[in-house]
N, C-alpha and C positions, 0 to 999 in steps of 0.2 A: 721595569721603570720607578721610578722612585714617585713616593708613598705619597709626595704633594700635584699628584701628576692620573691616578689612579681612579680606577673606576670608583673607590669608596671614599672620593678626597668631596666634601661641603660644596667650597667653594677657593677659588682660584683669587691668592695674593699675592700683590708681584709683589715677593720676598723671597729670599732664601731658607726651608724648609727647617734645613741643619745646620748651624750655627759650631764657631766651635768655640768653647767650654769660659774662655776668655770675657771672647765678646756677650755670652750670657752672666758672667759678671757682672761684666760693668753694666748692665742694663739691667739688672737688679737695686746695684748700689743709686746708680741714676732714677732709678723708679721712687724705691725708698729717702731720696734726700728729696724730693719733688714732693710727695705724698708727706716725708717730717715736714717740710715749707708749708705745704701750704694747710694743717695745725700746725706751725708754730700761727703763721699770722690769722689763719682763723681766731682760734686766742685772742691772740694782744689784743682783734678789733672789738670779745664783747667783752674784755676784761677793763677796755677804755672807754668805751662805748657807757659802760657800765661805771668806771668813776665819775665819767662828765655827770649822770643824769645823781650821781651820790651828789656832786659837789652842787649842783644847779637846787638840788631837794634844800640844802640846805646855808646857799641862797637866800632862797626862797621865807626860807625860817628866818636867819637875820634880818631881810628886807620888813615882814611880817611884825618883828620883836622891836624893830624903833619906828616906827607907822603903825601904831597902838595909842587909839584914842577914848575921849571915856563911852564913847556912842557904839563905839563894842563893845559897853558892854550893860549900855542902856535898853532897859525893855519898856518895852511901851503900851499901853492894853488901856480898854474905854472903858471906866467911872459911870454907871449906871445912876442914876438920880438916890436908888434908894442908897446903894453902896456910899456916897458922899453923904 
């Protein structure tokens, strides 16, 4: 009896258990390409989001510099009669 259907098998899967070397190689290559593509897309998204974050931080600093007023450097405190 085939090892796929014997008493020692854990579960039945509706595929052939024995494949030829060419099919195994093709599946490995497809899995590698899929995994590498997923990693590439994830890294691209992380780098793109970091780039957008840095651009917005620079835009905020530029806006802050353009809108500087004297009120930004004013110190306000109460003067007591003794101090006056």
